[in-house]
C-alpha positions in Angstrom: -8.8 -25.7 -20.2 -5.4 -24.0 -20.0 -3.3 -24.3 -23.1 0.3 -25.6 -22.9 1.6 -22.2 -23.7 -0.4 -20.5 -20.9 0.5 -23.3 -18.5 4.2 -23.2 -19.3 4.4 -19.4 -19.2 2.6 -19.3 -15.8 4.9 -22.0 -14.5 8.0 -20.0 -15.7 6.7 -16.8 -14.0 6.0 -18.6 -10.7 9.3 -20.5 -11.1 11.1 -17.2 -11.3 9.7 -16.3 -7.9 10.6 -19.7 -6.4 14.2 -19.2 -7.8 14.4 -15.7 -6.3 13.2 -16.9 -2.9 15.6 -19.9 -3.0 18.6 -17.8 -4.0 17.9 -14.8 -1.8 20.1 -16.4 0.9 23.0 -16.8 -1.5 25.1 -13.6 -1.4 27.9 -12.3 -3.6 29.9 -9.7 -1.7 27.0 -9.3 0.7 24.4 -8.8 -2.1 21.7 -11.5 -2.6 22.0 -13.3 -6.0 18.6 -12.1 -7.4 19.9 -8.5 -7.3 22.4 -9.4 -10.0 19.6 -10.7 -12.2 17.0 -8.0 -12.1 17.4 -5.0 -14.4 19.4 -2.2 -12.9 19.6 0.3 -15.7 23.0 1.6 -14.7 24.4 -2.0 -14.7 23.0 -2.5 -18.2 24.6 0.7 -19.4 27.9 -0.7 -18.1 27.4 -4.0 -20.0 25.2 -6.3 -17.8 23.1 -7.1 -20.8 21.9 -10.4 -19.4 19.7 -8.5 -17.0 17.5 -7.5 -19.9 16.5 -11.2 -20.1 16.9 -12.5 -16.6 14.7 -9.7 -15.2 11.7 -11.1 -17.1 11.4 -13.9 -14.6 13.7 -13.1 -11.6 12.1 -10.8 -9.1 12.9 -9.3 -5.7 10.2 -10.9 -3.6 10.3 -8.5 -0.7 11.6 -5.0 -0.5 11.3 -2.0 1.9 8.0 -1.2 0.0 6.6 -4.6 0.8 6.1 -7.8 -1.2 6.2 -6.1 -4.7 7.8 -9.1 -6.4 5.3 -11.5 -5.0 2.4 -9.2 -6.1 4.0 -8.8 -9.5 4.2 -12.6 -10.0 0.6 -13.2 -8.8 -0.8 -10.5 -11.2 1.3 -11.7 -14.1 0.5 -15.4 -13.7 -3.2 -14.6 -13.2 -3.1 -12.4 -16.4 -1.6 -15.2 -18.4 -4.2 -17.7 -17.2 -7.1 -15.2 -17.6 -6.0 -14.2 -21.2 -5.1 -17.8 -22.2 -8.1 -18.4 -24.4 -7.5 -15.3 -26.5 -3.7 -15.6 -26.7 -3.5 -19.4 -27.3 -5.9 -19.0 -30.3 -4.1 -16.0 -31.7 -0.6 -17.6 -32.0 0.9 -20.9 -32.7 3.1 -22.2 -29.9 6.4 -21.0 -31.2 4.9 -17.6 -32.2 3.4 -17.3 -28.7 6.8 -17.7 -27.0 8.6 -15.6 -29.6 6.2 -12.7 -29.3 6.3 -12.9 -25.5 10.2 -12.9 -25.4 10.6 -10.2 -28.1 8.0 -8.0 -26.4 9.5 -8.5 -22.9 13.0 -7.7 -24.3 11.8 -4.6 -26.1 9.9 -3.5 -23.0 13.0 -3.8 -20.9 15.0 -1.9 -23.5 12.3 0.9 -23.4 12.6 1.0 -19.6 16.3 2.0 -20.0 15.0 5.5 -21.0 13.7 6.0 -17.4 17.2 6.7 -16.3 20.3 5.1 -14.7 19.0 4.8 -11.1 16.0 2.6 -11.9 15.6 -1.1 -11.1 12.9 -3.2 -12.6 11.7 -6.8 -13.1 8.7 -8.8 -14.3 7.0 -10.3 -17.3 4.3 -7.7 -17.9 6.0 -6.2 -20.9 5.8 -9.6 -22.6 2.2 -10.1 -21.5 1.2 -6.7 -22.9 3.1 -7.7 -26.1 1.0 -10.9 -26.4 -2.2 -9.0 -25.9 -1.3 -6.2 -28.4 0.0 -8.9 -30.8 -3.4 -10.5 -30.8 -4.9 -7.1 -31.8 -2.3 -6.7 -34.5 -2.7 -10.2 -35.9 -6.5 -9.8 -35.9 -6.2 -6.6 -37.9 -3.7 -8.2 -40.4 -6.1 -11.1 -41.0 -9.5 -9.4 -40.9 -8.5 -5.9 -42.1 -10.6 -4.4 -39.4 -10.0 -3.1 -35.9 -11.7 -5.0 -33.1 -12.6 -1.9 -31.1 -13.9 -3.8 -28.1 -10.6 -5.6 -27.7 -8.7 -2.3 -28.2 -10.9 -0.5 -25.6 -10.4 -3.4 -23.2 -6.6 -3.4 -23.8 -6.4 0.4 -23.2 -8.4 0.2 -20.0 -6.1 -2.6 -18.6 -3.0 -0.8 -19.9 -3.9 2.5 -18.3 -5.1 1.0 -15.0 -2.1 -1.3 -14.6 0.5 1.2 -15.9 -0.4 4.4 -14.1 -2.4 3.5 -11.0 0.6 2.5 -9.0 3.8 4.6 -8.8 6.2 1.7 -8.9 4.9 0.1 -12.1 7.3 0.3 -15.1 4.9 1.8 -17.7 7.8 2.2 -20.2 8.2 -1.6 -20.2 4.4 -2.0 -20.7 4.4 0.4 -23.6 7.6 -1.0 -25.3 6.2 -4.5 -25.0 2.8 -3.5 -26.4 4.4 -1.7 -29.4 6.7 -4.7 -30.1 3.8 -7.1 -29.8 1.5 -5.1 -32.0 4.1 -5.0 -34.8 5.0 -8.7 -34.4 1.3 -9.7 -34.4 0.6 -7.7 -37.5 3.7 -9.3 -39.3 2.6 -12.8 -38.3 -1.0 -12.2 -39.3 -0.9 -12.8 -43.1 0.8 -16.2 -42.7 -2.3 -18.0 -41.4 -5.9 -18.2 -42.7 -8.8 -16.9 -40.7 -10.4 -20.4 -40.8 -7.5 -21.7 -38.7 -8.5 -19.6 -35.7 
């Protein structure tokens, strides 16, 4: 059964797509509204800091390359549902949302290093942060590395980050690093028996 965290995050990810589809017809100076809410690095450099947060959920559903936003949402929502058992047990509810948002934000900050002419969107930095956070928390509590989880994480990270040219691997890496640190720092606060 899907946890409330997994359900809520999946709904938020799909809700971002619904919002993007619904507001694509709303234009400001001829530009559809979602384009002001995804992350354009140059715009962020100039002060559009809200894009670091809004781009976590708002996507461009269809572009000249195809339905990249729709594909991104489907994969991200599926990943949250697929990983739900691991992630819901690794974090309390507030921790889950906090690690996700922190990781997604750090991932978006990391993607700023890819240059001014880059646009990005999606929740994958936060999802990688949750997964890496589970690894960090496990290490903090058990004082051992779960090598099967790490190997699985690396395989998914490499395949999803470098297989397709349009994927923002900097956001994945930044989110994973932030999640790993957050998970480790959250680890000592709970006993192993609570898992």
